[in-house]
C-alpha positions in Angstrom: 36.0 -18.3 36.5 37.9 -15.9 34.3 41.4 -17.3 35.4 40.2 -20.8 34.5 39.0 -19.8 31.1 42.2 -17.8 30.5 44.2 -21.0 31.1 42.0 -23.0 28.7 41.1 -20.6 25.9 43.2 -18.1 24.0 40.9 -15.3 25.1 43.0 -12.7 23.2 42.4 -14.7 20.0 39.0 -13.3 19.2 38.4 -15.1 15.9 39.3 -18.5 17.3 36.9 -18.1 20.3 34.1 -16.7 18.2 34.4 -19.5 15.6 34.2 -22.1 18.4 31.2 -20.6 20.1 29.2 -19.5 17.0 29.7 -22.2 14.4 27.5 -25.3 14.4 30.3 -27.8 13.9 30.6 -31.1 15.8 32.6 -31.2 18.9 34.2 -27.8 19.2 31.3 -25.8 20.5 30.1 -28.7 22.7 33.6 -28.8 24.3 33.6 -25.1 24.9 30.1 -24.9 26.3 30.7 -27.9 28.6 33.9 -26.3 29.9 32.1 -23.1 30.6 29.3 -24.9 32.3 31.7 -26.9 34.5 33.5 -23.7 35.4 30.3 -22.1 36.3 29.4 -25.0 38.5 32.7 -24.6 40.3 32.2 -20.9 40.6 28.6 -21.3 41.9 29.8 -23.9 44.5 32.5 -21.5 45.8 30.0 -18.6 45.8 27.5 -20.6 47.9 30.3 -21.5 50.3 31.3 -17.8 50.7 27.7 -16.8 51.2 27.2 -19.4 53.8 30.4 -18.4 55.6 29.3 -14.7 55.5 25.9 -15.6 57.0 27.5 -17.7 59.7 29.8 -14.8 60.7 26.8 -12.4 60.6 24.7 -14.8 62.7 27.4 -15.1 65.3 27.6 -11.3 65.5 23.8 -11.0 65.9 23.8 -13.6 68.6 26.5 -11.8 70.5 24.6 -8.5 70.1 21.4 -10.1 71.5 23.4 -11.3 74.6 24.8 -7.8 75.0 28.4 -9.1 74.4 28.6 -6.7 71.5 27.0 -3.3 71.1 24.9 -2.7 68.0 26.3 0.7 67.3 29.9 -0.6 67.2 29.3 -3.0 64.3 28.1 -2.9 60.8 24.5 -4.0 60.0 23.6 -7.0 57.9 22.7 -4.8 55.0 25.9 -2.8 55.0 28.1 -6.0 55.2 26.1 -7.6 52.3 26.5 -4.5 50.2 30.2 -4.3 50.9 30.7 -8.0 50.0 28.8 -7.6 46.7 30.7 -4.5 45.7 34.0 -6.2 46.4 33.0 -9.3 44.4 31.7 -7.2 41.4 34.9 -5.1 41.5 37.1 -8.2 41.4 35.0 -9.8 38.6 35.1 -6.5 36.5 38.9 -6.2 37.0 39.4 -9.8 35.8 37.3 -9.1 32.7 39.0 -5.8 31.9 42.5 -7.4 32.4 42.0 -10.7 30.7 39.4 -10.3 28.0 39.6 -7.8 25.1 35.9 -7.0 25.4 36.1 -4.1 22.8 37.7 -6.5 20.2 35.0 -9.0 20.7 32.3 -6.3 20.2 33.9 -4.9 17.1 34.4 -8.4 15.6 30.8 -9.4 16.4 29.4 -6.2 14.9 31.6 -6.4 11.7 30.6 -10.1 11.2 27.0 -9.0 10.6 27.9 -6.3 8.1 26.7 -6.6 4.5 29.6 -8.1 2.4 31.1 -5.7 0.0 33.5 -6.3 -3.0 37.0 -6.5 -1.6 39.8 -4.7 -3.5 42.2 -6.7 -1.3 40.9 -10.1 -2.6 40.5 -8.8 -6.2 44.1 -7.6 -6.2 45.9 -10.3 -4.1 44.0 -13.6 -4.5 45.3 -15.9 -7.2 42.8 -18.6 -8.1 44.6 -22.0 -8.2 42.2 -23.1 -11.0 43.7 -20.5 -13.4 47.2 -20.4 -12.0 48.7 -22.8 -14.6 50.5 -24.9 -12.0 53.0 -27.3 -13.7 54.7 -30.3 -12.0 58.3 -30.5 -13.3 58.7 -33.5 -11.0 56.4 -35.2 -8.6 58.0 -35.9 -5.3 56.0 -37.6 -2.5 55.0 -35.5 0.5 54.8 -36.1 4.2 53.2 -33.0 5.7 53.3 -32.9 9.5 51.3 -30.4 11.6 52.8 -30.3 15.1 50.2 -29.1 17.6 51.1 -25.6 19.0 54.8 -26.0 18.2 56.7 -22.8 18.4 60.1 -21.6 17.4 60.1 -19.8 20.7 60.4 -23.1 22.6 64.1 -22.9 22.0 66.5 -21.1 24.4 68.1 -17.7 23.5 71.2 -19.4 22.2 69.1 -21.0 19.5 66.9 -17.9 18.8 64.1 -18.7 21.1 62.6 -17.2 24.3 62.5 -20.1 26.8 64.9 -20.5 29.7 65.9 -24.0 28.3 65.7 -25.6 24.9 62.5 -27.7 25.0 62.9 -28.9 21.4 66.6 -29.8 21.1 66.0 -32.4 18.4 63.9 -30.1 16.3 66.6 -27.4 16.7 69.0 -29.6 14.8 66.6 -29.8 11.9 66.0 -26.1 12.0 69.8 -25.6 11.6 70.6 -28.3 9.1 67.5 -28.4 6.8 65.6 -25.7 5.0 63.9 -23.6 7.5 62.3 -20.2 7.0 63.1 -18.2 10.1 62.0 -17.1 12.6 58.9 -19.0 11.7 55.3 -18.0 10.8 53.3 -15.3 12.3 49.7 -16.0 13.4 47.2 -13.6 11.8 43.4 -13.3 11.5 41.5 -16.5 10.8 44.4 -18.9 11.4 44.7 -19.2 15.2 43.4 -22.8 15.7 44.0 -26.2 14.0 41.1 -26.3 11.6 41.7 -22.7 10.4 45.4 -23.1 10.2 45.1 -26.3 8.1 42.8 -24.4 5.7 45.3 -21.5 5.5 48.3 -23.7 4.9 46.6 -25.9 2.3 44.1 -23.5 0.6 45.7 -20.1 1.0 42.7 -18.4 2.6 41.7 -17.7 6.3 38.7 -19.1 8.1 36.5 -16.1 8.8 33.0 -17.5 8.9 30.3 -15.0 9.9 28.0 -16.1 12.8 25.1 -16.0 10.3 26.4 -19.1 8.6 26.1 -21.1 11.8 22.7 -22.5 11.2 23.3 -23.4 7.5 26.8 -24.7 7.7 26.1 -28.3 8.7 23.2 -28.9 6.3 25.4 -27.7 3.5 27.9 -30.6 4.3 30.5 -28.5 2.4 33.4 -26.6 3.8 34.6 -23.7 1.6 33.4 -25.4 -1.6 34.5 -22.4 -3.7 38.2 -22.8 -2.6 40.7 -25.0 -4.4 43.1 -26.6 -2.0 46.2 -28.8 -1.8 44.3 -32.0 -1.8 42.3 -30.9 -4.9 45.5 -30.1 -6.8 47.3 -33.3 -5.8 44.3 -35.6 -6.7 44.0 -33.8 -10.0 47.7 -34.6 -10.6 47.3 -38.3 -10.0 48.5 -38.4 -6.4 47.3 -40.8 -3.8 46.4 -38.7 -0.8 45.8 -39.8 2.9 45.0 -37.5 5.8 45.4 -38.8 9.3 44.4 -37.3 12.7 44.4 -38.9 16.1 41.4 -36.8 17.1 37.8 -37.3 15.8 37.6 -35.9 12.3 34.2 -34.5 13.0 35.7 -32.1 15.6 35.6 -28.6 14.1 34.4 -29.8 10.7 37.6 -31.5 9.5 35.6 -34.3 7.9 33.5 -31.9 5.9 36.6 -30.0 4.8 38.3 -33.2 3.6 35.2 -34.6 1.9 34.7 -31.2 0.1 38.3 -31.1 -1.1 38.9 -34.5 -2.7 40.3 -36.4 0.3 38.1 -39.4 0.9 41.0 -41.4 2.4 40.8 -39.7 5.8 41.4 -41.4 9.2 40.6 -40.1 12.7 39.8 -41.5 16.1 36.5 -43.1 15.0 38.2 -45.0 12.2 41.1 -46.1 14.3 39.0 -47.1 17.3 37.6 -50.0 15.3 40.9 -51.7 16.0 39.9 -52.5 19.6 43.0 -54.6 20.3 45.4 -51.7 19.8 43.4 -48.6 20.2 42.5 -48.8 23.9 43.9 -48.1 27.3 46.7 -45.7 27.7 47.2 -45.0 24.0 43.9 -43.1 24.0 43.1 -39.7 25.6 40.2 -37.4 25.7 41.4 -36.0 22.4 41.8 -39.3 20.7 44.8 -41.5 19.8 48.0 -40.4 21.4 51.0 -39.5 19.3 53.2 -42.6 19.9 50.5 -44.9 18.5 49.5 -42.4 15.8 53.0 -42.4 14.4 52.9 -46.2 14.1 49.5 -45.9 12.3 51.0 -43.3 10.0 54.0 -45.6 9.2 51.5 -48.3 8.1 49.7 -45.9 5.8 53.0 -44.9 4.2 54.1 -48.5 3.7 50.9 -49.1 1.7 51.2 -45.9 -0.3 54.8 -46.5 -1.2 54.0 -49.9 -2.8 51.6 -48.3 -5.3 52.7 -47.1 -8.7 51.7 -43.5 -8.1 53.1 -40.4 -6.3 51.6 -40.1 -2.9 51.0 -37.5 -0.1 50.2 -38.1 3.5 49.6 -35.3 6.0 48.9 -35.8 9.7 48.4 -33.9 12.9 50.0 -34.5 16.3 48.0 -33.8 19.4 50.0 -34.4 22.6 50.9 -30.7 23.1 47.3 -29.6 22.9 46.1 -26.9 25.3 45.5 -26.5 28.2 47.7 -29.1 29.9 48.9 -31.4 27.1 48.6 -35.2 27.0 51.0 -37.5 28.8 52.0 -40.3 26.4 52.9 -43.7 27.8 56.2 -43.8 25.9 57.5 -40.5 27.3 58.3 -41.5 30.8 56.4 -38.6 32.4 54.9 -39.3 35.8 51.1 -38.6 36.0 51.7 -36.6 39.2 54.4 -34.3 37.7 54.0 -30.7 39.1 51.8 -28.5 36.9 54.7 -26.1 36.0 56.7 -29.1 34.6 54.0 -31.0 32.8 53.7 -29.1 29.5 57.4 -28.5 29.1 58.0 -32.3 29.6 55.4 -33.1 27.0 56.9 -30.6 24.5 60.3 -32.2 25.0 58.8 -35.7 24.3 57.1 -34.4 21.2 60.4 -33.2 19.8 61.9 -36.7 20.5 59.0 -38.5 18.9 59.3 -36.5 15.7 63.0 -37.1 15.6 62.4 -40.9 15.9 59.9 -40.8 13.0 62.2 -38.8 10.7 65.1 -41.2 11.4 62.8 -44.1 10.5 61.9 -42.3 7.3 65.5 -41.9 6.3 65.9 -45.7 6.3 63.1 -46.2 3.8 63.6 -46.7 0.1 61.2 -43.9 -0.8 63.0 -41.3 1.4 65.1 -39.8 -1.3 62.1 -38.8 -3.4 59.9 -37.6 -0.5 59.6 -34.1 0.9 59.0 -34.0 4.6 57.4 -30.7 5.5 57.1 -30.0 9.2 55.3 -27.0 10.7 53.6 -25.9 13.9 49.9 -25.5 13.3 49.6 -22.3 15.3 51.0 -20.6 18.3 50.6 -22.2 21.7 47.3 -21.4 23.3 48.1 -22.5 26.9 48.9 -19.9 29.5 52.6 -18.8 29.2 53.4 -19.8 32.8 52.3 -23.4 32.0 54.9 -23.5 29.2 57.6 -22.0 31.4 58.0 -18.6 29.7 59.4 -16.0 32.1 58.8 -13.1 29.7 55.7 -12.8 27.5 56.6 -9.6 25.6 57.6 -11.3 22.4 56.1 -12.4 19.1 55.1 -16.0 18.9 56.2 -17.9 15.8 55.2 -21.4 14.7 58.2 -23.3 13.4 58.8 -24.9 10.0 61.4 -26.9 8.2 61.6 -28.9 4.9 63.6 -32.0 4.1 64.4 -33.0 0.5 62.8 -30.0 -1.0 63.2 -29.8 -4.8 64.1 -26.1 -4.6 66.3 -23.7 -2.7 65.4 -20.2 -1.6 67.7 -17.1 -1.9 66.5 -15.8 1.4 65.4 -17.9 4.4 64.8 -14.9 6.7 61.2 -13.9 5.8 58.1 -12.5 7.3 55.3 -14.8 6.5 52.0 -16.5 7.6 50.3 -19.8 7.1 48.9 -18.5 3.8 52.4 -18.7 2.3 52.8 -22.4 3.1 50.2 -23.3 0.3 52.4 -22.5 -2.7 55.7 -23.2 -0.7 54.7 -26.8 -0.1 53.7 -27.3 -3.7 57.0 -25.8 -5.0 59.0 -28.0 -2.5 57.5 -31.0 -4.3 58.5 -29.9 -7.8 55.6 -27.8 -8.9 56.2 -24.6 -10.8 53.8 -21.7 -9.9 53.9 -18.5 -12.0 55.2 -15.7 -9.7 55.0 -18.1 -6.8 51.5 -16.8 -6.0 48.6 -19.1 -5.1 45.5 -18.1 -3.1 46.6 -15.3 -0.8 50.0 -17.1 -0.3 53.4 -16.3 -1.9 55.9 -19.1 -2.2 58.9 -18.5 0.1 61.1 -20.0 -2.6 60.2 -17.0 -4.8 61.3 -13.4 -4.4 57.7 -12.2 -4.3 56.9 -10.3 -1.1 54.4 -12.1 1.2 51.3 -10.2 2.1 52.7 -9.8 5.6 55.8 -8.2 4.2 53.7 -6.0 1.9 51.0 -4.8 4.3 52.2 -5.4 7.8 50.3 -7.4 10.5 47.7 -4.7 11.4 46.6 -3.9 7.9 46.6 -7.5 6.9 44.5 -8.5 9.8 42.0 -5.8 9.0 41.8 -6.9 5.3 41.4 -10.6 6.2 38.7 -9.8 8.8 36.3 -7.8 6.6 33.3 -9.5 5.1 33.5 -9.6 1.4 31.6 -10.9 -1.7 34.8 -12.7 -2.7 35.0 -14.6 0.5 31.3 -15.5 0.4 32.1 -17.2 -3.0 34.3 -19.6 -1.1 31.5 -20.3 1.4 28.5 -20.5 -0.9 29.9 -21.6 -4.2 27.7 -24.8 -4.3 24.6 -22.6 -4.0 25.8 -19.8 -6.3 26.7 -22.0 -9.2 23.1 -23.3 -9.5 21.7 -19.8 -9.8 
């Protein structure tokens, strides 16, 4: 059971697993629980087979003893054999848990999540409220913000700065070289290790560190971090048309509540797209929703409509084909369904790189291209088991990649240590906004010379600060309740 869960979940990513299992949001917990139950069924079936096999062997031994073919004193008793088998099974199970699951980390995280929130000197010192930040748009470029599922800088070969035996993202490598790219990419820290959390961090400048105690009250609130001010809020306030698109169901992990809370009523996901029964059917649909080849076409249609309106616009969307644990085979990729397991995910990653390249080349032919920033970034590090990706060595830091096309600013230094938090002000400044000191939320614009919190504190101290329950973070969670008191 443990090896199966290890291939499916990032068990070392305690905050992601705990959020999935404890928060009462549509889809994510049901998916996790169903997977665990299916795995338990398989484990139970194998256990029953082993028990039956053991009893069959023991029955044969007893029969031979009765017929005096075997002497009793030369063989183990039933009880001894059963005890030995149980001890061996327990030892193997305990070894797998100790090796593959950071049990102590889960215990500490669970215990700390129930602690009484205290005022946080970290938030008081480092959080810059976007409401009072005096953001000024010197120009208003359009924005296409692309979240590439689990896309890492590490998928390149060593010649291009990566850690893979071959370059799985050769098309993306060209953009990393020729466009603005902050290298070696972003580091994953506390509260940003899954798509929903990373989207919040990159567009609101705060992590997702919900305590388990909010689980029963989250859905009735129908509000996702109402006390935070996010990218969509700022763009809507500055007369932008905003559309968010996702191939998966928007209800999964609370994305619909997040977008509704933060001024983005024009949101499209699988449920909205599936109304078009002529196109959204058959091999363009997977268990996760609309596959990327069709989703790119739907995104182009949104952009065509937005570009004909007399307002600046922003569209951000998520790819899905490279989703853990095995990826999704797209009909346009030419990948056979019976491809060997070790080649499946690398082939899907290669295709995702090609699909992005085709989309960007299309964008460059459009009239609106010159006044449009295209910001591309991995949403988080790959969750799939390293051997499924093809990594031979795992002793390296995973970085999600990023690059910007047509940004309104240039940076003095593109070699930085940063996290998803820093994308919030960086995206806005790439569009033409001016942010005092480049600070917004817990993020620091990479176009500024201000040190990021990762550069200032280091990963360990930053993770501890982000993971502590605080009165300040509770304000983001419960603002709609607190303002009425």
